[in-house]
Residue, then its C-alpha position, 0 to 999 in steps of 0.5 A: m840153272k835154277t839150282l845155281a840161281v838158288t845157290s847164289v842167293v843163299l850164298a849172298f844172304a850168308a855173305a850179307m850176315l857176315p860182319t867185316g868189321a865191328a862198325q859193320a857188324q853194329a850196323k847190319t842186324a839179322a833182320d837187315g840181312i833177311a830183308e836183303y835175302r827177301k829183296m833178292l828173291e822178290d823179282g822171281n816170287p812164285a806168287e805170280l804163278y798163282e795170281a795168274k792161275g787165280e785170274e784164269l780161274w776167276k774168269t773161267k766158267r766152271g761148276p754145276k752151274g757153268q758160270s765164272l766168278e766175274r759177278c762175285d761181290l767182294g764187298l765193293g759191288a759185283g765183279v769189283v776186285k780192286g780195293a776189295f782185299v784191303q776192306l776184308p774181313r767185312f760184314f755181308e748182308d747176303t750171308g748175314r755174317v762177317q767174312d774174310l777173302e777166302t770164305r767170301l770166295v767159297t760163297c761165290m763159288e757156291t752161289l754162282q758156280g754151284f760148288d758145294g761150300a761145305k765140302i770145300a770147307e772140309t777139304d785139306f788146304g792145298k787139295g781139291e777146290q781148296k787149290t782153287v780158293t788159294a789161287l783166287a785169294t792171291y789174285v784178288a789180293a795182288a789186285s789191291r797191292g800198294m793200297r792201304f788197309n781200311l776195314p769197316q767197322a760200322h756194322m755191329q757184327e764187324q765190331r763184335a768180330y774185332e772184340i772176339g778177335k782181341r780176346a782170342f789173340y790174347y787167350r793163353g792156353g793149351p799144354m804150352d800156355f801160349s797165345c797169339a801175343s806170346c809171340h806177336g804182342a809186343d816189340g823187339q821179339r824174335i825167334r831164331l833169326q827172325d823178327l816177329p812183328n807186334l800184330s797188336k798195332n801198326p806198323g807191325d801189322g803192316i808187315g804181318f796181316a798186310a803180307w798174306p797171302a804169301y809164298r813160303v820158301s821153306n816149304g814151296q807152298m802158297w799160304t792164305m791167311q787162314l792156313r797161316l792162322n791154322d798153323c799158328y794154333r798147331q805151333q800152340r798145340f791147340p786143336e786147329p780150327g775149321f776152315g772159315s771158323e768164327v775165331t779165325i775170322a775174328l782174328g783176321t778182323y782184329m789184325g786187319v783194323n789194327a793194320k789201318g793205313a798200312e800198305s798191302i804188300a800181298p802177295a808176299l814172300k815169306r820165310 
């Protein structure tokens, strides 16, 4: 039945892309067809499974200290989840640095539950406690779905992160001489049939930054923003940055500030 359902969706997507006349061909773009395809899959978005697992992990007593994460401060006070995602990355006094959602979760796992944060950071995505971080991030993001992004920029470190992220976004290098802006710095660009959002401004960042964590249909995996940025560097043929590196958090800050006022659609569904 599952195979039949997937086949039906693919056929529907293909049908949506086939023009029946010159007027219809002009009216329906490739982006429209892809949007319809995603809409058909939304009701069964596997991200919901990660969200449920993340909620369970949030409330379960784990780790050497045998504690839950229900006292984790994501920026709005101990245990407050709703609304936290749309204000991250931000500066945290207890760590003295700007943190995004994933690195903040690791801090809470370390301080509240006794896990080794450095070991988690060194673990490959999708393995060990990194799987836990992905599920937790999905749960936290889902609690702010429909809310508007409004990252704080009052602290000097937050402003610094934005400026570093902006420079990193436009920095060209590597064997392909690519930057983030090569794909996401202008309107009207696309790769294959897929439009590339302009992440240097809104509304592009409202469907870019505002969509992650997201479930990727092409590989059947849940991706956080940290993994998405790492894959961008891989495609640029740069060395992949370490988990929670300053450059990935800075890029998240830059895109997040640019997404101010955009509605969070995370956890979303991606190609």
